[in-house]
N, C-alpha and C positions, 0 to 999 in steps of 0.2 A: 871452515867453507861458510860462503853467506848463503841465505837462502835462494838468492838469485841464481845460485850453481844449482842448488837443486831443482830448481824451476824447467833449468835447462836440460834435465837427464826426462822430464816430460814435454820437451819441445816437439818433438816427430810422433807423441802420441795423439790419436783422438780421444779425448776421453770420452766426449760423450758416446762415441759410439761403443767404448768398451766398457760402458754402463749398459747400454741398451742390451749388451751380450749375457749379462747376470740373469741366471732366474733363479726361481723362487728357493730349488733347493743349494744353491749358492747361498740366499741369506742367511736360511735356517742352517748352514755348516757354519756361518760364519757366527750365527750367533751362538751357538754352541760352544765355542770355545772360549775360553776365560781369559787368556790376552789378545791382544790385536795390534798388527801393526797399522801405520796409515794407509798402506794400501785396500787397509780393510773399507774407508771410509766409501772406495768406488763402488764397491758393494751395497753399503746399507745407504747409500744415497742415489742409488738406481731405481727405476720405475719398477722393477719386481720388487723391491722392499716394501714400497708402498702400499702394500696388502699385506705387509705383515706388521702393523704399527702396534698394534696392541702386544705383541711379542718384544716387539722394541722396548716400549714404555716400562715393561715389569722390569726388563732387564736396566733399564736407563734408573727408575726408581730405584732398587733395589743397590746399586754403582752410587748414588746420589746420598743415600741414606747412609752409605758403607763411609764415606769420604767424606761429606759435609753435616750429617745429621739432617735433625729436621728444624732449619735454619736458614731464615732470610736476609741477607744483608739491604739494608737500605742508605741509599744516597739521594742526594738531590743536582743537578748541574746550577752553576750562575755562570749565566753569561755576562762578561766585563769589557766587549766590544765587540761589535759586527762592520766596523771598516773592513774593508777585502780588497785584494788586488789581484783575488784569482775569480775567473770567469767559467768555473766550472757549471756545465748548461743544467744542472740540476738541484741549486742550491740556492734560497731563496737571501742569504748574503751575498751573490754574485756581484761585483763593481757594477754592473750595467744594470741592475735593476736599481729601479728610483725608491730606496726607501730611506727612513732618515738614518743617519748614523751616526753615533754618540758611542764613547766612553768611559767610563765610570772613574772619579776622581778619587782620592783616597776615603771620604767621609763618606761617599757614595757607595763605596766598595764594605769599608768597616758594617756600614746603616744596612746595607743589604746580608752579612754575614750574620747579623747580631737577629734580625727576623727570621733568618733559616735556623739557625742555632737553638732559636726559643721553642721552634717545633721538637725538640730531640733529636736531632738527626748530628751525626757525629762526624759524617764522610761527606767532603764536599767535590762536588767536581768544575774546574775552572774550565772553559771556555772563550776563546774568541774569533776574530776571522783571521785570515792570512794576510796582516799588513804590519812585517816586522819593524817597520820606520815609523808607526806609529803605536801600534800595541807588541813591543819590543818585548826579548826576555828578560830584560832589566824589570818591564813594568809587570810582567807576570809573575815574576819572582819577589819583588816587592808586596803585589797583590795578595802573595801566598804569605810572606810575614805578618801583612797585617790583619790577616785572618788566622793562623797557627795557633794561639793561645785559646780560639772556640774549636777548633774541628783538630782532633788527632790523625785523621787522614786525610789530605789534600793531594785530589791528585789534578792532571790538566789534560785536557783535550784541545792542542793548540797546531799552528803549525810543523812540520818537520825539522827538527833540529839536530845540531851536531853532537858527537858525545860530549864535550867540555860545555854545553850548553846548559845537559840535561844535569850536567853533574853541579853546576850552578844552581839550577832549579831545587835540587835537590837540598843545597846547604840555605835554600830558603825555604825548605820544608814540605817540600812536594816531597810524595812519597810512591806514587803512581803516574802512568800517561796511556793513556787510549788514543791508539793512532788507526784510521780506519783506510786499510789500500783503496776502497772502496771498489774495484775490480780489478782481479789479477789479468786481466785480458790486455797488454803489454801492446797490441793494438789496435783495440776498442779507447784505450786511456787518452792519451792525445784526442781525440773528437771530445771526448768528456769535458778534458780540462785544455780549451786552447789557449792558454795566455795565463800567467801568474807564477809563482814561485812552485804553487802545486802540481805544474805539468811535469815535474821532473819525475818520472815515475819511479826510478830506479833510487832516488834519495830518500824517495819517500815508503820504497820497500824495505829499506833498508832501517829504518827510523826504530820502531823495534830493536831492532838488536843496539845499534845503539845506544837506546834508552837501557837494558840490558847492561851491556858493558859496562855502563854509567853507576850502578848500583840501585834503577828502579826497584824496589818492593814487588809494584803490580804492573804487569806490562800488559793492557788488554788488547787485542785486536778485531777487524771484521772487515766484510765486505758489503758495500749499500746493495741490499738484492734488489735486482730491478733492472740493474744497470746492462746486464750480460745474463747469458743462461744460467740461472742462479746454482742446478748444481755441480757447474766448474767453478762457479766462483766458492760455492759451497768447500767443493774440494780442496783448493787449495788455501782457502782460509784455516781449514783442521788440518794440512799439511805443514803450512807455516808454522801453526800452534805447536805440534808436534816436534817440531824442529828446532822451536826455544825453549819446550821443555827440557830437551835433551841436551842442550849445545850450554843452557844456562839453568842448571834445576835449582841452582839458590833464589830465583826468581819466580813467583807466584805467575802465571799465565793465564789467561782468561779470552774467551769470546762474546763476541753481539751479536747478534741478528738484527738488525735493524732493515726495513721495507721502507721501500720508498715509500713517503706519505705527501700529500699536498703542499704547496711551495710557493712566496713571490715569484714567477715564470710560468714559461708555456711550456716545458719540460714533460716528456710522457715516459712511463719505463717501458724499455725494452720489453720487458717480460714482468709478468703478474705472480707473482711469488700469493697463493694462496693460504690461509689457516692449514689445512695439511699436509702441505709445500715444507710451511714455515715446523711444525712440530716433528716431520721427518729429518729436516735439517739437525734441527735442536737433538734429536734422540742419538741418531748417529754419531754425532760428535762427543754426547756424553760417553756414548758406549765406549768408543776407541779413546778417548781421553779422558780417561773417570776423575782425573786430576784437576781435571781444568774449570779454571771458573765458567759460569754461563750467564749474560745478563740480558734482563729484555728490559726494553726501555718502554717510558709512554708512548711511545708510538702504535703500541698495540691497545686495545681495547680492553672496559676493564672487566668484562666477563672472561674474556680467552685470556690474558694473562692470570685470573685467577687459576684457571683450568692447568694452566701450564707448570703449576706452583709444586706439583709432586713429581715432574717427568724430567727434571735434571736442571732448573734454577737456581742460583746461588747468590743472584742477586737484583734488586729493583728498583727503579726509580719511584721518588714519590713527590708529591706538592712542585712540579714544573712547569717551569716558565721556558721557553726557549727566545724569551727577548732578553734584549740587555735592561739590569737594573728591575727586571720582572716582578720579583719578590716584596718592591716596596713602592713601585712606582703605580699612579693612577692614571696616569695616559695610557691610551690602546698604542702599544709595539708592534711593528712585525717583528714575528719572530723569526728562526732559520727554517722552519717548518712547523706544521699545526701536528699538535699530541691530541694523542685518542683518549687518554688516559687523564681526566683531572683530578684524581681523589688526592686528598690532604695526606697528609702524613698519617694522623688518625685512624682515618680511612681505611688506608693500604693496612694499615698495623690489625683492623678489623679483621678486614679478610683474607690477611694468612693467619692468623691466629682460628678464621673459623676452620681451616682448611689441615687444622691439627701442627701447624710450623710456626715457630718463633722468630718474629721480626727482633733484630738487631741491628742495633745503633752502631756499637763499638765492640772490634776485636783487635784493636791494635792501639800499643804506645810506643811513639816519637823514643828511643834509649835517653836521650836529654831530661824528659819529662818523668819517665820513669825511675831516672836515677834520683832525681830531686825527689819524689814520693819517697 
């Protein structure tokens, strides 16, 4: 059964109204249980749970330490192309936005990778816009091959691929993928994505499952908070992660919580997710999905990210730029969105250690390298 069929079970339900009916007693009963169902997310994401954040934080902290220890994995994104054929109305790479388009060549990819590797980072995330005829699967795979001796773990955040295409990337050294559904609201989705390959809601929705079947080690999902009712998108994100964990136990499933950030274009969020609400989302997901990785990106401000360290985060970005070639280029380029935390890798490590946690650069070795050693 695909996740789309799971979502169909909720098609006739008013999820928002169900959350409104939750009481404080319901929240307390949920927190008293040792194990949870995916439906418990309805309770922990409800308005009633907003007043129980301290109790939720204590539970989330215990679960995080139990399953992950006091560690935070560090990574950085590397944008290799910003050509895009989509018209996503909230994105700086929108094909209608007047920005300089560029695509890194072999030498630029290698230099960018060497600069990043010199910071000590061992986990890299490759990103492109959605222009398969320009930045193709073959191009992305070739970039991974150019970098695989520098980074034991290479992930991709690119357009939705077929299972066979994910399998090809794995042979090139890719071991993880990130795919944001953006919003799980199938009626709103086409208004946000009026043209381009990303407009196919169903194909994108099934991409994480295809990546799991292909053999990706880590699959990371999420919704772009602010496009629709944040409680509903957070609920379906958690439901999606729960489904993937049970359907593909061999795959590490992770969740990200990106909030809308300023970008090139005029789109404004449908709803503003404040800091307390983002904390509630993260705590709810950690409690219901204790084995799930949780990523907090540089979209968030430094002080806020630091305060999230004990609350369930397992992975954070450092030394970030969202511009193509941004790690080596001295020119001012337009990125996909504006970041809020510009700290270097060393600064991030110091902040993590100040909270009693250990920054982790590497926790994975590809089998062929391990055998060679």
